C-alpha positions in Angstrom: 5.9 33.3 -47.1 2.3 32.4 -46.3 3.5 29.3 -44.5 5.9 31.4 -42.4 3.2 33.9 -41.5 0.8 31.1 -40.5 3.5 29.4 -38.4 4.4 32.7 -36.7 0.7 33.4 -35.9 0.3 29.9 -34.4 3.4 30.4 -32.3 2.2 33.7 -31.0 -1.2 32.1 -30.1 0.4 29.5 -27.8 1.8 30.0 -24.4 5.6 29.8 -24.2 6.9 26.3 -23.8 8.7 27.3 -20.6 5.4 28.3 -19.1 3.7 25.0 -19.9 6.4 22.5 -19.2 6.3 22.6 -15.3 2.6 21.6 -15.4 3.0 18.6 -17.7 2.7 15.1 -16.4 0.8 13.5 -13.5 -0.2 15.0 -10.2 -1.6 13.6 -6.9 -3.6 16.4 -5.4 -4.7 16.6 -1.7 -6.8 19.1 0.1 -5.3 21.1 3.0 -6.7 22.2 6.3 -10.2 20.9 6.9 -10.2 19.3 3.4 -7.5 16.7 3.8 -10.0 14.1 2.8 -10.3 15.6 -0.7 -8.2 13.8 -3.2 -7.8 14.5 -6.9 -5.6 13.1 -9.7 -4.6 15.0 -12.8 -2.6 14.4 -15.9 -1.6 17.3 -18.2 -0.3 16.7 -21.7 0.4 18.9 -24.7 -0.4 17.7 -28.3 0.3 19.8 -31.3 0.6 22.9 -29.1 -2.8 22.2 -27.4 -3.1 21.6 -23.7 -5.1 18.5 -22.7 -6.0 17.2 -19.3 -7.3 14.0 -17.8 -8.8 14.4 -14.3 -10.1 12.2 -11.5 -12.6 14.4 -9.5 -12.5 12.5 -6.2 -15.0 9.8 -7.2 -15.9 7.7 -10.3 -13.3 7.4 -13.1 -10.7 9.7 -14.8 -12.2 11.7 -17.7 -11.0 14.1 -20.4 -11.2 17.7 -19.3 -13.3 19.9 -21.7 -11.6 23.1 -20.6 -8.0 23.5 -19.7 -5.7 26.4 -20.4 -2.8 28.5 -19.1 -3.7 32.0 -17.9 -0.8 34.3 -16.9 1.2 31.4 -15.5 -1.8 29.8 -13.9 -3.3 26.5 -14.9 -7.0 26.7 -15.1 -9.5 23.9 -15.8 -13.1 23.1 -15.4 -15.9 20.8 -16.3 -18.6 21.5 -18.9 -21.6 23.4 -17.6 -24.8 21.4 -17.0 -28.3 22.8 -17.7 -30.1 23.8 -14.6 -27.0 23.4 -12.5 -24.8 26.0 -10.8 -21.6 27.0 -12.7 -19.2 24.1 -12.8 -16.3 24.0 -10.4 -13.1 25.8 -11.5 -9.6 24.6 -10.5 -6.7 27.1 -10.6 -3.1 26.4 -9.8 0.5 27.6 -9.9 3.8 25.9 -9.5 5.2 26.7 -6.1 8.5 25.1 -5.1 7.9 22.3 -7.6 4.4 21.5 -6.3 1.1 22.3 -7.9 -0.6 24.6 -5.5 -4.2 25.6 -6.2 -7.8 26.2 -5.3 -11.1 24.7 -6.3 -14.1 27.1 -6.5 -17.5 25.4 -6.2 -20.6 27.5 -6.8 -23.5 27.0 -4.4 -27.0 26.3 -5.6 -28.1 29.3 -3.6 -26.4 32.0 -5.6 -26.7 34.4 -2.6 -24.1 32.3 -0.8 -20.4 32.6 -1.3 -18.8 29.7 -3.2 -17.1 26.8 -1.5 -13.3 27.1 -1.6 -11.0 24.1 -1.4 -7.2 24.6 -1.1 -5.0 21.8 -2.3 -1.5 20.8 -3.1 -0.4 18.5 -5.9 2.8 16.4 -5.9 4.3 14.0 -8.4 3.4 10.3 -8.1 6.3 8.2 -7.0 8.8 6.6 -9.3 8.2 3.0 -8.7 11.0 0.4 -8.7 10.8 -2.5 -11.1 8.7 -5.2 -9.5 6.8 -8.3 -10.6 3.6 -9.4 -8.9 4.0 -12.8 -10.4 7.5 -13.4 -8.9 8.1 -15.8 -6.0 7.7 -13.8 -2.8 8.4 -14.5 0.9 5.4 -14.2 3.1 4.7 -13.5 6.8 1.9 -14.7 8.9 -1.7 -14.4 7.5 -3.9 -11.7 9.0 -7.6 -12.7 9.3 -9.7 -9.5 8.9 -12.9 -11.4 9.3 -13.2 -14.1 11.9 -16.7 -15.2 11.0 -18.3 -13.6 14.1 -17.1 -10.0 14.7 -16.1 -6.8 13.0 -13.3 -6.2 15.5 -10.7 -5.7 12.7 -12.7 -2.9 11.1 -13.6 0.8 11.5 -15.7 2.8 9.1 -14.9 5.5 6.7 -17.8 7.8 7.4 -17.8 7.9 11.2 -20.8 10.3 11.3 -23.0 7.7 9.5 -24.4 4.4 10.7 -22.2 1.4 10.2 -24.8 -0.5 8.2 -22.8 -3.7 8.2 -23.7 -6.8 10.1 -22.6 -10.3 10.9 -24.9 -13.4 10.8 -24.2 -17.1 10.2 -20.5 -16.4 9.5 -21.2 -13.8 6.8 -20.2 -10.1 6.9 -22.9 -8.2 5.0 -23.4 -4.6 4.0 -26.9 -3.0 3.9 -29.0 -3.1 0.8 -28.6 0.7 0.5 -27.3 3.7 2.5 -24.3 1.7 3.6 -20.9 2.7 4.8 -17.3 1.6 3.9 -15.4 -0.6 6.2 -11.7 0.3 6.7 -9.3 -2.2 8.3 -7.6 -1.0 11.4 -4.4 -2.6 10.3 -2.4 -1.3 7.3 -0.5 -3.2 4.6 2.1 -2.4 1.9 2.9 -5.4 -0.3 0.7 -8.4 0.3 -1.5 -11.3 -0.9 -5.3 -10.6 -0.4 -7.8 -13.4 -0.4 -11.6 -13.1 -0.3 -14.7 -15.1 -0.7 -17.8 -13.0 -1.4 -21.2 -12.8 -3.0 -22.8 -9.8 -4.8 -26.5 -9.2 -4.6 -28.5 -8.7 -7.9 -27.8 -5.3 -9.4 -25.3 -4.4 -6.7 -21.7 -3.3 -6.9 -18.9 -2.6 -4.4 -15.2 -2.6 -4.2 -12.1 -3.8 -2.5 -9.6 -0.9 -2.1 -6.1 -2.2 -1.7 -4.0 0.2 0.5 -7.2 2.2 0.6 -6.3 3.8 -2.8 -6.9 1.4 -5.6 -10.3 -0.1 -6.2 -10.7 -3.6 -7.5 -14.3 -3.4 -8.6 -17.1 -5.8 -7.4 -20.0 -5.9 -9.8 -22.9 -8.1 -10.7 -22.0 -8.4 -14.4 -21.9 -12.1 -15.3 -22.1 -12.5 -19.1 -21.8 -8.8 -19.7 -19.2 -7.0 -22.0 -15.9 -6.0 -20.5 -15.5 -2.3 -19.6 -13.2 -0.2 -17.4 -15.8 -0.7 -14.7 -16.2 -4.5 -14.9 -15.8 -6.9 -12.0 -12.2 -6.9 -10.9 -11.2 -4.0 -13.1 -8.7 -1.6 -11.6 -11.7 0.8 -11.5 -11.8 3.2 -14.3 -8.2 2.4 -15.3 -7.6 -1.2 -16.4 -10.3 -3.7 -17.4 -10.0 -7.4 -16.6 -8.8 -9.6 -19.4 -11.8 -11.8 -19.2 -15.2 -11.8 -17.5 -14.9 -14.5 -14.9 -17.9 -13.4 -12.8 -20.4 -15.8 -11.3 -24.1 -15.0 -11.1 -25.6 -12.7 -8.5 -25.8 -14.3 -5.1 -23.2 -17.0 -5.8 -20.1 -17.3 -3.8 -17.0 -16.1 -5.6 -13.3 -16.4 -4.8 -10.5 -14.0 -5.6 -6.8 -13.6 -4.9 -4.7 -10.5 -5.5 -1.0 -10.1 -5.2 -0.1 -6.4 -4.7 3.6 -5.4 -5.0 4.6 -1.8 -5.6 2.4 -0.5 -8.4 1.7 -4.0 -9.8 -1.2 -6.3 -9.2 -2.1 -9.8 -10.3 -5.7 -10.9 -9.7 -7.2 -14.4 -10.0 -11.1 -14.4 -10.0 -12.9 -17.7 -9.7 -9.8 -19.6 -10.9 -9.1 -17.3 -13.9 -6.3 -14.7 -14.1 -8.0 -11.4 -14.9 -5.1 -9.0 -14.1 -1.6 -10.2 -15.0 1.1 -8.1 -13.3 -1.0 -5.1 -14.3 0.4 -1.6 -13.8 -1.6 0.4 -11.2 -1.6 3.7 -13.1 -2.8 5.9 -10.2 -5.3 6.3 -7.4 -8.9 5.4 -8.3 -12.1 7.2 -7.4 -12.9 7.1 -3.7 -9.3 6.7 -2.6 -8.8 7.5 1.1 -5.5 9.4 0.3 -2.9 9.8 -2.3 0.2 8.8 -0.2 1.1 6.1 -2.6 4.4 5.0 -1.1 2.9 4.4 2.3 1.2 1.3 3.7 -2.6 1.6 3.7 -5.7 -0.2 4.9 -8.1 -2.5 3.1 -11.4 -0.8 2.5 -14.6 -2.7 1.6 -17.1 -0.5 -0.2 -20.6 -1.0 1.1 -22.4 2.1 0.0 -23.4 0.9 -3.5 -25.5 -2.1 -2.7 -25.4 -5.3 -0.8 -22.2 -7.4 -0.8 -21.4 -10.3 1.5 -18.0 -11.7 2.7 -17.2 -14.9 4.4 -13.4 -14.8 4.1 -11.0 -11.8 4.1 -7.4 -12.6 4.7 -4.2 -10.5 4.1 -0.8 -12.1 4.1 2.0 -9.5 4.1 5.0 -10.0 1.7 8.2 -9.8 3.8 10.5 -9.9 0.8 9.3 -9.3 -2.8 10.7 -11.7 -5.5 12.3 -10.5 -8.7 
């Protein structure tokens, strides 16, 4: 009898399964109106009757949400408060026509000012076909994104800010600090990417394939492997080995990107082997995963230098 009563009380304390189910799974969330550049990623799970969430808040890496619940049919989640900081942002959402439709409320430091409100819509990530980045593919003509003398193939992400990239002696370099991100004018879907680059001491950067998935650049020779190591799929999949050279030395990398799979060879060592790209990474330009996208070179985290950037489109993926 006691067991039955305890089970009944537990059942009464949980939201009905029918209320929770539509929220479960992964979501790509994009701001609307003036906030179309705001991109989030969310995964909602339920374990033992408890809601759990993993969230990518625009930048950095996915993290476990400390607060997530269902309130009268509305999914509500937030970060933990920080001492001396305004109240943490709060995300609230409902399911509308199969989409996660919600609002982010961000408190201002000046408490007399109204909070910032960001409206957004979440959709399910695509169901990817079975592909193999290691298969024998058919290729088109190579596209040289850096010709050794100009930046004609590139625009910048933050158009209101200085470019802060320069070309000298056949090398494309970002500034030591306060840089910008270069975005290729041409877009690509499935392709081989080749680069030669050097990373200044203490610096890091990134190569965003399709503008959505960052392959991390990092001065980390000899360091332990983490989710943020050199040639990690940033915050999601670590490299299998640390193949980094020392700061300032020229390094070579090749990546084959097909669907949601990637194989990466860094300095002659395979560090990602047909790895699954599990979702967008921090800093993604958008979450339109089935579309072609640009190459983005991150230059706002320290000095990185490129002397070769080539993309060769895949015209027919192998099996």
